[in-house]
MDTraj code that builds the backbone (N, CA, C; nanometers):
import mdtraj as md
import numpy as np

residues = "MET PRO LYS MET LYS SER ASN ARG ALA ALA LYS LYS ARG PHE THR ARG THR GLY THR GLY LYS ILE ARG LEU ASN HIS SER TYR LYS ARG HIS ILE LEU THR LYS LYS ALA ARG GLY ARG LYS ARG LYS LEU ALA LYS GLY GLY LEU VAL ALA ALA VAL ASP MET PRO ARG VAL ALA ARG MET ILE GLN GLU".split()
xyz = np.array([
    [-2.5300, -0.9929, -1.5499],
    [-2.4144, -1.0233, -1.4676],
    [-2.3916, -0.9086, -1.3680],
    [-2.3734, -0.9390, -1.2379],
    [-2.3556, -0.8325, -1.1390],
    [-2.2197, -0.7642, -1.1520],
    [-2.2133, -0.6440, -1.0979],
    [-2.0880, -0.5696, -1.1004],
    [-1.9860, -0.6371, -1.0086],
    [-1.8583, -0.6201, -1.0409],
    [-1.7510, -0.6705, -0.9557],
    [-1.7367, -0.5775, -0.8360],
    [-1.7169, -0.6349, -0.7188],
    [-1.6981, -0.5534, -0.5989],
    [-1.5498, -0.5365, -0.5721],
    [-1.5131, -0.4170, -0.5287],
    [-1.3734, -0.3947, -0.4922],
    [-1.3521, -0.4448, -0.3496],
    [-1.2292, -0.4774, -0.3179],
    [-1.1930, -0.5201, -0.1830],
    [-1.1813, -0.3944, -0.0979],
    [-1.2715, -0.3758, -0.0043],
    [-1.2790, -0.2508, 0.0715],
    [-1.1564, -0.2298, 0.1599],
    [-1.1010, -0.3382, 0.2133],
    [-0.9797, -0.3254, 0.2952],
    [-0.8632, -0.2770, 0.2097],
    [-0.8498, -0.3320, 0.0889],
    [-0.7419, -0.2910, -0.0008],
    [-0.7636, -0.1477, -0.0487],
    [-0.8868, -0.1101, -0.0702],
    [-0.9198, 0.0242, -0.1184],
    [-0.8720, 0.1313, -0.0195],
    [-0.8750, 0.0980, 0.1106],
    [-0.8318, 0.1926, 0.2132],
    [-0.6801, 0.1976, 0.2271],
    [-0.6096, 0.0954, 0.1792],
    [-0.4654, 0.0864, 0.1993],
    [-0.3816, 0.1270, 0.0789],
    [-0.4391, 0.1228, -0.0394],
    [-0.3639, 0.1527, -0.1616],
    [-0.4287, 0.2683, -0.2359],
    [-0.3454, 0.3508, -0.2999],
    [-0.3962, 0.4596, -0.3840],
    [-0.3182, 0.4610, -0.5141],
    [-0.3799, 0.5085, -0.6194],
    [-0.3130, 0.5195, -0.7491],
    [-0.2439, 0.6550, -0.7597],
    [-0.1281, 0.6561, -0.8221],
    [-0.0581, 0.7809, -0.8477],
    [-0.1077, 0.8369, -0.9807],
    [-0.0613, 0.9542, -1.0151],
    [-0.1021, 1.0152, -1.1410],
    [-0.0552, 0.9390, -1.2628],
    [0.0567, 0.8664, -1.2492],
    [0.1106, 0.7915, -1.3626],
    [0.0578, 0.6483, -1.3688],
    [-0.0286, 0.6104, -1.2724],
    [-0.0895, 0.4779, -1.2772],
    [-0.0253, 0.3754, -1.1867],
    [0.0817, 0.4127, -1.1172],
    [0.1432, 0.3203, -1.0217],
    [0.0565, 0.3148, -0.8959],
    [0.0815, 0.2164, -0.8104],
    [0.0017, 0.2018, -0.6888],
    [0.0908, 0.2278, -0.5683],
    [0.0492, 0.3226, -0.4862],
    [0.1252, 0.3634, -0.3691],
    [0.0731, 0.2895, -0.2456],
    [0.1647, 0.2622, -0.1503],
    [0.1272, 0.1961, -0.0256],
    [0.1976, 0.2628, 0.0904],
    [0.1475, 0.2398, 0.2106],
    [0.2139, 0.2844, 0.3326],
    [0.2806, 0.1640, 0.3969],
    [0.4004, 0.1846, 0.4509],
    [0.4737, 0.0752, 0.5128],
    [0.4112, 0.0372, 0.6469],
    [0.4251, -0.0879, 0.6835],
    [0.3785, -0.1357, 0.8134],
    [0.4940, -0.1294, 0.9142],
    [0.4684, -0.1705, 1.0363],
    [0.5674, -0.1749, 1.1470],
    [0.6090, -0.0369, 1.1943],
    [0.5206, 0.0608, 1.1903],
    [0.5541, 0.1956, 1.2370],
    [0.4561, 0.2428, 1.3441],
    [0.3806, 0.1522, 1.4066],
    [0.2770, 0.1924, 1.5014],
    [0.3209, 0.1875, 1.6475],
    [0.3862, 0.0809, 1.6901],
    [0.4225, 0.0678, 1.8313],
    [0.5506, -0.0144, 1.8428],
    [0.6028, -0.0249, 1.9645],
    [0.7321, -0.0891, 1.9928],
    [0.8410, -0.0245, 1.9054],
    [0.8498, 0.1079, 1.9141],
    [0.9425, 0.1821, 1.8297],
    [1.0786, 0.2031, 1.8950],
    [1.0889, 0.1732, 2.0252],
    [1.2154, 0.2011, 2.0949],
    [1.3280, 0.1121, 2.0468],
    [1.2982, -0.0104, 2.0091],
    [1.4045, -0.1024, 1.9658],
    [1.4386, -0.0881, 1.8180],
    [1.3615, -0.0106, 1.7448],
    [1.3868, 0.0058, 1.6018],
    [1.4822, 0.1231, 1.5803],
    [1.5715, 0.1064, 1.4861],
    [1.6728, 0.2098, 1.4592],
    [1.6076, 0.3356, 1.4012],
    [1.6721, 0.4464, 1.4240],
    [1.6193, 0.5747, 1.3786],
    [1.6024, 0.5769, 1.2271],
    [1.7013, 0.5266, 1.1551],
    [1.6934, 0.5240, 1.0092],
    [1.5833, 0.4343, 0.9590],
    [1.5636, 0.3221, 1.0279],
    [1.4563, 0.2293, 0.9897],
    [1.3198, 0.2943, 1.0042],
    [1.2990, 0.3648, 1.1162],
    [1.1710, 0.4329, 1.1388],
    [1.1483, 0.5433, 1.0361],
    [1.2552, 0.6125, 0.9991],
    [1.2442, 0.7203, 0.9023],
    [1.2052, 0.6650, 0.7649],
    [1.2629, 0.5508, 0.7284],
    [1.2298, 0.4896, 0.5996],
    [1.0875, 0.4342, 0.5988],
    [1.0423, 0.3830, 0.7125],
    [0.9064, 0.3292, 0.7197],
    [0.8013, 0.4389, 0.7115],
    [0.8379, 0.5603, 0.7534],
    [0.7422, 0.6707, 0.7525],
    [0.7063, 0.7119, 0.6100],
    [0.8014, 0.6944, 0.5174],
    [0.7747, 0.7307, 0.3787],
    [0.6936, 0.6216, 0.3111],
    [0.6140, 0.6599, 0.2153],
    [0.5358, 0.5630, 0.1397],
    [0.6232, 0.4849, 0.0434],
    [0.5657, 0.3826, -0.0152],
    [0.6371, 0.3028, -0.1131],
    [0.5479, 0.2733, -0.2313],
    [0.6000, 0.1986, -0.3258],
    [0.5226, 0.1584, -0.4423],
    [0.5087, 0.0072, -0.4427],
    [0.3971, -0.0405, -0.4925],
    [0.3731, -0.1841, -0.5043],
    [0.4667, -0.2401, -0.6108],
    [0.5228, -0.3572, -0.5849],
    [0.6137, -0.4211, -0.6803],
    [0.5396, -0.4531, -0.8101],
    [0.6138, -0.4592, -0.9186],
    [0.5539, -0.4822, -1.0506],
    [0.4804, -0.6154, -1.0586],
    [0.5317, -0.7184, -0.9900],
    [0.4669, -0.8496, -0.9954],
    [0.3337, -0.8497, -0.9210],
    [0.3160, -0.7599, -0.8227],
    [0.1923, -0.7540, -0.7446],
    [0.0904, -0.6557, -0.8014],
    [0.1318, -0.5734, -0.8977],
    [0.0438, -0.4694, -0.9519],
    [-0.0888, -0.5219, -1.0059],
    [-0.0909, -0.6268, -1.0894],
    [-0.2196, -0.6722, -1.1426],
    [-0.3169, -0.7179, -1.0329],
    [-0.2635, -0.7862, -0.9328],
    [-0.3495, -0.8369, -0.8260],
    [-0.4077, -0.7227, -0.7425],
    [-0.3237, -0.6253, -0.7060],
    [-0.3710, -0.5129, -0.6263],
    [-0.4660, -0.4262, -0.7078],
    [-0.4356, -0.4064, -0.8354],
    [-0.5231, -0.3261, -0.9221],
    [-0.6608, -0.3898, -0.9323],
    [-0.6665, -0.5217, -0.9385],
    [-0.7949, -0.5908, -0.9451],
    [-0.8718, -0.5747, -0.8143],
    [-0.7992, -0.5720, -0.7022],
    [-0.8650, -0.5567, -0.5723],
    [-0.9239, -0.4178, -0.5552],
    [-0.8492, -0.3135, -0.5989],
    [-0.9007, -0.1782, -0.5764],
    [-0.9905, -0.1297, -0.6896],
    [-0.9812, -0.1873, -0.8065],
    [-1.0696, -0.1600, -0.9213],
    [-1.0982, -0.0119, -0.9416],
    [-0.9975, 0.0635, -0.9795],
    [-1.0183, 0.2053, -1.0083],
    [-1.0181, 0.2288, -1.1563],
])
top = md.Topology()
chain = top.add_chain()
for i, resn in enumerate(residues, 1):
    res = top.add_residue(resn, chain, resSeq=i)
    for name in ("N", "CA", "C"):
        top.add_atom(name, md.element.get_by_symbol(name[0]), res)
traj = md.Trajectory(xyz[None], top)
């Protein structure tokens, strides 16, 4: 049986933390920033964590 391949796009977007959670970067922070509020841009700059319901699916995609 062949090895399972990881999803390369997901592998570049998600990383595991030391405790096993999956970290992500927020979207909507690249362009058209003038109409977005200062607080919104500041919150988007910080990373986030994948929701608990999505963890199994993302973990299977990145296969670490």
